[in-house]
C-alpha positions as CSV (number, residue, x, y, z in Angstrom):
1,M,-22.8,21.4,-9.0
2,I,-24.1,23.7,-5.9
3,I,-21.6,24.9,-3.3
4,D,-23.5,25.3,-0.1
5,D,-23.1,28.8,1.4
6,Q,-22.9,27.7,4.8
7,L,-19.5,26.8,6.5
8,Y,-19.9,24.0,9.1
9,D,-17.7,23.6,11.9
10,V,-18.5,19.5,11.5
11,I,-19.6,17.2,8.6
12,I,-20.6,13.6,9.8
13,I,-20.4,11.3,7.3
14,G,-23.0,8.3,8.0
15,T,-25.3,7.6,11.1
16,G,-24.6,4.2,12.2
17,A,-22.8,3.3,15.3
18,G,-20.0,5.9,15.4
19,G,-21.5,8.8,13.2
20,G,-25.2,8.6,15.0
21,T,-23.2,8.8,18.4
22,L,-20.7,11.5,17.9
23,V,-23.8,13.6,16.9
24,R,-25.9,13.2,19.7
25,K,-22.5,14.0,21.8
26,L,-21.6,17.1,20.0
27,A,-25.3,18.3,19.5
28,P,-25.6,20.3,22.8
29,T,-22.2,22.4,22.0
30,G,-23.5,24.9,19.8
31,L,-21.2,23.4,17.0
32,K,-22.6,23.8,13.7
33,I,-23.1,20.3,12.6
34,L,-23.9,18.3,9.0
35,V,-25.0,15.1,9.3
36,L,-25.1,13.1,5.4
37,D,-26.4,9.9,5.1
38,R,-26.6,7.8,2.2
39,G,-30.2,6.3,3.0
40,D,-33.4,7.5,4.4
41,F,-35.2,7.3,7.4
42,Q,-37.0,3.5,7.8
43,E,-39.0,1.6,10.1
44,K,-37.5,-0.2,13.0
45,E,-37.6,-4.1,12.5
46,S,-40.4,-5.3,13.6
47,S,-39.8,-7.3,17.3
48,E,-42.3,-10.0,16.2
49,L,-41.4,-11.2,12.6
50,V,-44.6,-13.7,12.3
51,D,-44.9,-12.8,8.7
52,L,-42.8,-15.2,6.9
53,E,-42.2,-13.3,3.9
54,V,-39.2,-11.8,5.8
55,F,-37.1,-14.8,4.6
56,K,-37.4,-13.7,1.1
57,R,-36.8,-10.0,1.4
58,E,-33.5,-8.3,0.4
59,Q,-34.4,-4.9,2.1
60,Y,-31.0,-5.2,4.4
61,H,-28.7,-5.6,1.3
62,A,-27.0,-2.7,-0.8
63,P,-28.6,-1.6,-3.9
64,E,-25.0,-2.0,-5.5
65,S,-22.6,-4.9,-6.1
66,W,-18.9,-6.0,-5.1
67,T,-17.0,-8.1,-6.2
68,D,-15.2,-11.1,-4.5
69,E,-11.2,-11.8,-4.7
70,A,-12.2,-13.7,-8.0
71,G,-14.0,-10.8,-9.3
72,E,-17.3,-12.5,-8.8
73,P,-20.2,-9.8,-7.7
74,F,-22.3,-10.1,-4.9
75,Y,-24.7,-7.9,-3.1
76,P,-23.4,-7.0,0.2
77,Q,-25.9,-7.4,3.3
78,T,-25.1,-3.7,4.5
79,N,-27.7,-1.1,5.5
80,Y,-28.1,2.2,4.1
81,G,-30.3,4.4,5.9
82,V,-30.9,6.3,9.1
83,G,-29.5,4.1,11.9
84,G,-27.0,2.3,9.4
85,N,-26.6,-1.4,10.3
86,T,-27.9,-0.8,13.9
87,K,-31.3,-1.0,12.5
88,T,-30.9,-4.6,12.1
89,W,-28.5,-5.5,15.2
90,Y,-30.3,-7.3,17.6
91,G,-28.8,-4.9,20.4
92,V,-26.2,-7.4,22.1
93,L,-23.9,-4.8,23.3
94,M,-20.8,-6.4,25.0
95,R,-17.7,-4.7,25.9
96,M,-14.4,-6.0,24.9
97,R,-12.5,-8.6,27.3
98,D,-9.8,-6.7,29.5
99,R,-7.5,-9.1,27.6
100,D,-8.8,-8.4,23.9
101,F,-6.7,-5.1,24.3
102,E,-3.3,-6.8,24.8
103,A,-1.4,-9.1,22.5
104,V,-3.1,-12.4,22.2
105,Q,-1.6,-15.6,20.9
106,H,-3.9,-17.6,18.5
107,Q,-3.1,-20.8,17.0
108,N,-2.4,-19.2,13.7
109,G,-0.8,-15.9,14.8
110,I,-1.2,-12.7,17.3
111,S,-3.8,-10.5,17.5
112,P,-2.3,-7.4,18.2
113,E,-1.8,-5.2,21.0
114,W,-4.1,-1.7,21.4
115,E,-2.2,1.5,22.3
116,L,-5.2,2.2,24.2
117,K,-6.4,-0.3,26.9
118,A,-9.3,-1.5,28.6
119,A,-9.1,1.4,31.3
120,D,-9.0,4.0,28.8
121,F,-12.4,2.7,27.2
122,E,-13.9,1.9,30.6
123,P,-15.6,5.4,31.3
124,Y,-16.8,5.6,27.7
125,Y,-18.3,2.0,28.0
126,T,-20.4,3.2,31.1
127,E,-21.3,6.3,29.4
128,A,-22.5,4.2,25.9
129,E,-24.2,1.7,28.4
130,K,-26.7,4.6,30.1
131,L,-27.0,6.3,26.2
132,Y,-28.0,2.9,25.2
133,Q,-29.9,2.0,27.5
134,V,-28.2,-1.6,28.3
135,H,-29.8,-4.1,30.6
136,G,-27.4,-6.6,32.0
137,K,-25.8,-8.2,35.2
138,T,-22.3,-8.3,36.3
139,G,-20.7,-11.4,37.8
140,D,-22.0,-14.6,35.7
141,D,-19.7,-14.1,33.1
142,P,-16.0,-15.9,33.7
143,T,-14.7,-13.5,31.4
144,E,-16.4,-10.1,32.4
145,P,-14.0,-6.9,31.9
146,S,-13.8,-4.4,34.2
147,H,-16.6,-2.2,35.6
148,R,-16.7,0.6,37.5
149,E,-20.6,0.9,37.5
150,D,-23.0,-2.0,37.2
151,Y,-25.2,-1.8,34.1
152,P,-27.7,1.2,34.3
153,F,-30.7,-1.4,34.1
154,P,-31.5,-5.3,35.1
155,E,-31.0,-8.2,32.9
156,I,-33.7,-9.3,30.8
157,A,-35.3,-13.0,31.9
158,H,-34.5,-15.7,30.0
159,E,-38.1,-17.0,28.0
160,P,-38.7,-19.7,30.9
161,F,-39.5,-22.3,27.7
162,P,-36.9,-23.5,26.5
163,I,-33.8,-20.8,27.2
164,Q,-34.3,-20.8,30.8
165,S,-34.6,-24.6,30.8
166,I,-31.0,-24.7,29.0
167,S,-29.6,-22.4,31.0
168,E,-29.9,-24.4,34.2
169,T,-28.7,-27.2,32.4
170,L,-25.6,-25.2,31.0
171,A,-25.1,-24.3,34.8
172,E,-25.3,-28.3,35.9
173,Q,-22.4,-29.2,33.6
174,N,-20.3,-26.5,35.3
175,L,-20.3,-24.2,32.4
176,H,-21.2,-19.9,33.2
177,P,-24.3,-19.0,31.1
178,F,-24.8,-15.4,31.5
179,Y,-27.3,-12.5,30.9
180,L,-26.6,-10.7,27.4
181,P,-26.1,-7.4,28.0
182,L,-29.2,-5.5,25.5
183,G,-29.9,-2.2,24.7
184,L,-33.3,-2.1,25.4
185,G,-35.8,1.2,25.4
186,D,-39.5,1.9,25.3
187,Q,-39.7,1.1,21.5
188,G,-37.6,-2.3,21.6
189,R,-34.0,-2.4,21.1
190,T,-32.0,0.9,20.9
191,D,-30.2,1.9,17.8
192,S,-28.1,4.7,16.7
193,E,-31.4,6.5,15.4
194,D,-33.4,6.7,18.5
195,S,-30.4,6.9,20.6
196,G,-28.0,9.3,18.6
197,V,-29.6,11.2,15.7
198,T,-33.3,11.6,17.0
199,P,-32.3,13.3,20.1
200,A,-29.7,15.5,18.2
201,L,-32.4,16.7,15.5
202,K,-33.9,18.7,18.5
203,Y,-30.7,21.3,18.3
204,E,-31.0,24.0,15.9
205,N,-27.5,24.0,15.3
206,V,-27.4,19.9,13.8
207,T,-29.0,19.7,10.4
208,L,-29.5,16.2,8.5
209,K,-29.6,15.5,4.7
210,T,-30.8,12.1,3.8
211,S,-30.2,10.2,0.3
212,A,-27.3,11.7,0.5
213,Q,-24.4,10.0,-1.0
214,V,-21.1,11.2,-0.5
215,L,-18.7,10.8,-3.7
216,W,-15.4,12.3,-3.1
217,L,-13.3,14.2,-0.2
218,H,-11.4,17.2,-1.8
219,T,-8.0,18.6,0.2
220,N,-6.5,21.8,0.0
221,P,-3.8,22.4,-2.8
222,S,-1.2,20.9,-0.2
223,G,-3.5,18.0,0.7
224,S,-3.2,19.0,4.6
225,E,-7.0,19.3,5.1
226,I,-10.4,18.1,3.8
227,K,-11.7,21.2,2.1
228,G,-14.8,20.1,0.7
229,V,-17.2,17.3,0.8
230,Q,-18.8,16.6,-2.7
231,A,-22.4,15.0,-2.5
232,K,-25.3,13.5,-4.5
233,V,-28.3,14.8,-2.7
234,G,-31.4,13.1,-4.5
235,D,-30.6,14.2,-8.2
236,Q,-28.5,17.3,-7.3
237,Y,-24.5,18.0,-6.4
238,Y,-23.6,19.5,-3.8
239,L,-20.1,20.6,-2.3
240,F,-20.5,21.1,1.5
241,L,-17.5,23.0,3.2
242,S,-16.5,22.4,7.0
243,H,-13.8,22.9,9.5
244,I,-13.8,19.1,10.4
245,V,-14.9,15.7,8.6
246,V,-15.5,12.8,10.1
247,V,-16.1,9.8,8.5
248,A,-18.4,6.8,9.6
249,C,-19.6,4.8,6.7
250,G,-18.7,1.4,7.8
251,A,-15.1,0.0,7.7
252,I,-15.8,-1.4,3.8
253,N,-17.4,1.9,2.9
254,S,-15.2,4.3,4.8
255,A,-12.1,3.1,3.7
256,A,-13.5,3.2,-0.1
257,L,-14.3,6.9,0.1
258,L,-10.8,7.5,1.2
259,L,-9.4,5.4,-1.6
260,K,-11.4,6.8,-4.3
261,S,-10.6,10.2,-3.2
262,A,-7.3,10.0,-4.4
263,N,-5.5,13.3,-5.7
264,E,-2.2,14.5,-6.9
265,K,-1.2,15.1,-3.2
266,H,-2.5,11.6,-1.8
267,P,-2.3,9.4,-5.3
268,N,-3.2,6.3,-3.7
269,G,-6.3,7.5,-1.8
270,I,-6.4,10.3,1.1
271,A,-4.5,9.5,4.1
272,N,-2.8,6.5,2.7
273,G,0.7,7.4,2.5
274,S,1.5,4.2,5.1
275,G,-0.5,2.0,2.5
276,M,-2.7,0.5,5.1
277,V,-6.1,2.3,4.1
278,G,-8.1,-0.5,2.8
279,R,-6.0,-3.4,4.4
280,N,-6.5,-5.9,7.6
281,L,-10.2,-6.3,6.7
282,M,-11.7,-8.2,9.5
283,K,-15.3,-9.5,9.7
284,Q,-15.2,-12.2,12.5
285,Q,-16.0,-15.7,11.7
286,L,-19.8,-16.3,12.0
287,S,-21.9,-19.1,12.2
288,V,-25.5,-20.6,13.2
289,V,-25.7,-24.1,14.9
290,V,-29.9,-24.8,15.0
291,Q,-30.9,-27.0,17.9
292,L,-34.2,-28.7,17.0
293,M,-36.7,-29.9,19.5
294,A,-39.5,-32.3,20.3
295,S,-41.9,-29.6,21.5
296,Q,-42.9,-26.3,20.0
297,N,-41.4,-23.0,21.4
298,S,-43.0,-19.6,20.4
299,G,-40.4,-18.5,18.0
300,L,-40.3,-15.5,19.0
301,F,-38.5,-15.1,22.2
302,P,-35.5,-12.6,22.6
303,R,-31.7,-13.1,22.4
304,T,-30.6,-13.1,26.3
305,L,-27.8,-16.0,26.8
306,G,-24.5,-16.1,26.3
307,V,-21.5,-18.5,27.2
308,N,-17.7,-17.9,27.2
309,D,-16.5,-20.7,28.9
310,F,-14.3,-21.2,25.5
311,Y,-13.6,-17.6,24.8
312,W,-10.3,-18.3,25.7
313,G,-10.2,-22.4,25.0
314,D,-10.3,-25.5,27.3
315,K,-8.1,-27.9,28.1
316,D,-7.9,-29.7,24.6
317,F,-7.1,-26.4,22.9
318,A,-4.8,-23.7,24.6
319,Y,-6.2,-20.7,21.8
320,P,-9.1,-18.7,22.2
321,M,-11.9,-20.1,20.3
322,G,-15.0,-17.7,20.6
323,H,-18.1,-16.4,21.8
324,I,-21.7,-18.0,22.1
325,Q,-25.2,-16.7,22.4
326,N,-28.6,-17.7,21.4
327,S,-30.0,-16.3,18.6
328,G,-33.2,-15.6,19.9
329,G,-36.3,-17.0,18.5
330,I,-36.1,-17.2,14.6
331,L,-39.1,-15.8,13.5
332,R,-37.8,-12.9,15.8
333,D,-34.6,-12.7,14.8
334,V,-33.7,-10.4,11.6
335,L,-30.6,-12.1,11.0
336,F,-32.6,-15.0,9.8
337,S,-34.1,-13.2,7.5
338,E,-30.5,-13.2,5.8
339,A,-29.6,-16.6,6.4
340,P,-32.3,-18.9,4.3
341,P,-29.7,-21.8,4.0
342,I,-30.6,-22.7,7.6
343,F,-33.9,-23.4,6.9
344,S,-32.8,-25.3,4.0
345,A,-30.5,-27.6,6.2
346,I,-33.6,-28.1,8.7
347,K,-36.1,-28.7,5.7
348,S,-33.8,-31.6,4.6
349,L,-34.2,-33.1,7.9
350,L,-37.9,-32.3,8.4
351,P,-39.1,-32.6,5.2
352,N,-43.0,-32.5,6.1
353,F,-42.6,-29.1,8.3
354,G,-43.4,-25.7,6.8
355,L,-41.5,-22.8,7.5
356,R,-43.2,-21.6,10.9
357,Q,-43.3,-25.0,11.7
358,L,-39.1,-25.2,11.7
359,A,-39.1,-21.8,13.2
360,T,-40.9,-23.2,16.3
361,R,-39.3,-26.4,16.6
362,S,-35.7,-25.0,16.7
363,I,-33.3,-22.6,18.7
364,G,-30.2,-20.9,16.8
365,W,-27.1,-20.8,18.6
366,W,-24.5,-17.7,17.1
367,L,-20.9,-18.5,17.2
368,Q,-18.2,-15.7,16.6
369,T,-14.7,-16.0,16.3
370,E,-12.1,-13.3,16.0
371,D,-10.4,-13.4,12.7
372,L,-6.4,-12.0,12.5
373,P,-5.5,-8.8,11.0
374,D,-3.9,-9.7,7.3
375,P,-2.7,-7.1,5.4
376,D,-3.8,-9.0,2.1
377,N,-7.5,-8.9,3.2
378,R,-8.5,-5.8,1.9
379,V,-10.8,-3.6,0.3
380,R,-9.6,-1.9,-3.0
381,F,-10.9,-0.6,-6.3
382,V,-10.2,-2.7,-9.3
383,G,-11.5,-0.1,-12.6
384,D,-14.8,1.4,-10.5
385,K,-15.6,-1.9,-9.3
386,L,-15.2,-2.0,-5.4
387,R,-13.6,-5.4,-4.4
388,V,-13.4,-7.3,-1.5
389,E,-10.7,-9.6,-0.8
390,Y,-10.8,-12.0,2.0
391,K,-9.6,-15.1,3.0
392,V,-10.7,-16.8,6.3
393,N,-8.0,-17.3,9.1
394,N,-7.9,-18.9,12.2
395,F,-10.8,-21.3,10.9
396,E,-9.6,-24.4,13.3
397,A,-10.6,-22.3,16.3
398,H,-14.0,-21.7,15.4
399,D,-14.6,-25.3,13.8
400,R,-13.2,-26.1,17.6
401,L,-16.0,-24.1,18.6
402,V,-18.9,-25.4,16.9
403,Y,-18.1,-28.9,17.4
404,R,-17.4,-28.2,21.3
405,W,-20.9,-26.6,21.2
406,I,-22.5,-29.5,19.4
407,D,-20.8,-31.5,22.3
408,V,-22.5,-29.4,24.8
409,L,-25.9,-29.1,23.1
410,K,-25.8,-33.2,23.3
411,N,-25.5,-33.1,26.8
412,V,-28.4,-30.6,27.5
413,E,-30.4,-33.0,25.0
414,A,-29.5,-36.0,27.0
415,A,-30.4,-34.1,30.2
416,R,-34.1,-32.8,28.7
417,P,-34.6,-36.0,26.2
418,S,-38.9,-34.7,26.6
419,I,-38.0,-31.4,24.9
420,F,-35.1,-32.1,22.5
421,S,-34.7,-33.9,19.3
422,R,-31.6,-35.2,18.8
423,N,-31.4,-36.0,15.0
424,A,-28.5,-33.6,14.3
425,H,-27.2,-30.1,14.3
426,P,-27.3,-28.2,11.0
427,R,-24.7,-25.9,11.0
428,S,-24.2,-22.9,8.4
429,D,-21.6,-19.9,8.2
430,M,-21.7,-17.0,7.1
431,P,-20.5,-15.7,3.3
432,I,-18.9,-13.3,2.5
433,S,-21.9,-10.9,1.4
434,V,-22.5,-11.3,5.0
435,V,-20.1,-8.3,6.5
436,A,-21.4,-8.0,9.7
437,H,-19.1,-7.2,12.3
438,Q,-16.4,-5.5,9.9
439,A,-13.4,-3.9,11.3
440,G,-9.8,-2.9,10.9
441,T,-9.3,-1.0,7.4
442,C,-8.0,2.5,9.0
443,R,-6.6,1.0,12.1
444,F,-5.2,3.4,14.7
445,G,-1.9,4.1,16.3
446,S,0.7,6.0,17.0
447,D,3.2,4.8,14.0
448,P,2.2,6.5,11.0
449,T,4.1,4.4,9.0
450,Q,1.7,1.3,10.5
451,S,-1.8,2.9,11.0
452,V,-3.7,5.5,9.3
453,L,-5.4,7.0,12.3
454,N,-3.5,8.6,15.6
455,L,-5.1,7.5,18.8
456,N,-7.6,10.3,18.7
457,C,-9.0,8.8,15.2
458,R,-7.5,11.6,13.3
459,A,-6.1,11.0,10.2
460,H,-1.9,11.3,10.4
461,E,-1.4,13.3,7.0
462,V,-4.6,15.1,7.3
463,N,-5.2,17.4,10.1
464,N,-9.3,17.8,10.1
465,L,-10.1,14.1,9.0
466,Y,-11.2,11.6,11.8
467,V,-12.6,8.3,11.2
468,V,-15.2,6.6,13.8
469,D,-16.6,3.6,13.1
470,S,-15.2,0.0,13.2
471,S,-12.3,1.3,10.6
472,F,-10.2,2.3,13.8
473,F,-9.5,-1.4,15.3
474,P,-6.0,-2.9,15.0
475,S,-7.9,-6.4,15.9
476,S,-11.5,-7.7,16.2
477,S,-11.9,-10.1,19.1
478,S,-14.7,-12.6,19.2
479,V,-17.6,-10.2,20.7
480,S,-19.6,-8.0,18.6
481,P,-18.0,-4.5,17.8
482,G,-20.9,-2.1,18.3
483,L,-20.7,-1.3,22.1
484,T,-16.6,-0.3,21.1
485,V,-17.4,1.7,18.1
486,I,-20.2,3.8,20.1
487,A,-17.8,4.3,23.2
488,N,-14.7,5.1,20.8
489,A,-17.2,7.8,19.0
490,L,-17.8,9.2,22.5
491,R,-14.1,9.6,23.4
492,V,-13.4,11.1,20.2
493,G,-16.3,13.6,20.8
494,D,-14.6,14.6,23.9
495,H,-11.3,15.1,22.0
496,L,-13.3,17.5,19.4
497,I,-14.7,19.7,21.7
498,Q,-11.6,20.0,23.5
499,R,-10.2,20.7,20.0
500,F,-13.0,23.6,19.2
501,K,-12.3,24.8,22.8
502,G,-8.6,25.6,21.8
């Protein structure tokens, strides 16, 4: 093993929404920074996925298998490469609702209160929206959180046909469709490579090593600090030394790294005296509902329309249900490349149509419902195999959201009979292999017996170890976690800058 002869101020492990943003924040400080990413550079997914071979690819699955609760192997849909999973997101960057930071009663339990509130994150949300060039419009969403400033860029217009027509029809039903906040730059949707890593690499004090898989974290003899980061870079093993180590591998892999780095002082895993590392895994309930059309669309329109009228429930269900957004044209939406069951469902209804015809004769709707933290939903090792034990909870709320939305779609179709075919509304629920929106495995809090990290996202038990991905979430909300991860990385960046100033 090669011991790197350089002593870094900060080592950041991972370049997704958390790690990629943090290196951008710290780069101008002059701190000596090493960034390690398990993958390599990759092309941004085309904004026009006209090659239907995309539906057969498994480019965005991890190269190793994990196991589920029963010990059955699966290949997770998670991306290893510079930019992490931001390379496959659609760039919908929503703030958590103000009430999401409070304790919220759900049908099956309580979504716990955050010790930091919306007001604590608001300035960092604003900074994040500027950094990731978010286009949006305030005032249309009935659940809109507090904004000190408007979005930095104007909203992206709906595709005239069919999305604008649907938006107008929803408004006629006394619903409140709104423009989704989208991160968009000159090259399409923004991600943590182009908004974080690439600008940071312009500074001489920042070094990036790709194809660098971190294997272990090594502490000092007392266990109070991380002294070395052991990684396999290509075919060679290295040990890197740093004053501060930041883990940002995604909620599942960050917890896995801490667990497998167990030593004499941390026998159950680094920073795991509370036994909470890997527990309380959340990944939201995610479903797609397909709406069939009587006429063709381009299949290439962007995601622009959101509906939150049922976010906190409705007159028939007094508990939160969740968030709805159009999926974007199916030929354009990379998430559909990972959900071929959708096309199987439509194919059974329209057996004489090819994939392209199916894609241009349908609209997808993406539905998201908060799942509740459960300590038995967890990440752990069984032997040398990573096991993800996860049972869905809060499922009635999600089912109600799906059925309520199908009722809405039927009303839209009745109002626009020349546009839609009212045969059926196929639904596909994302399986355990789709680990999108994962969160919660290293929750933050002031009580070290009930949390892994303090409110600055530093490990309670390890003075120089931080975690800045969605691991820190105490609850998941029903909006995508990306913007909150970005905002938190900027917040932790300010803390680290002050820490180095002494």
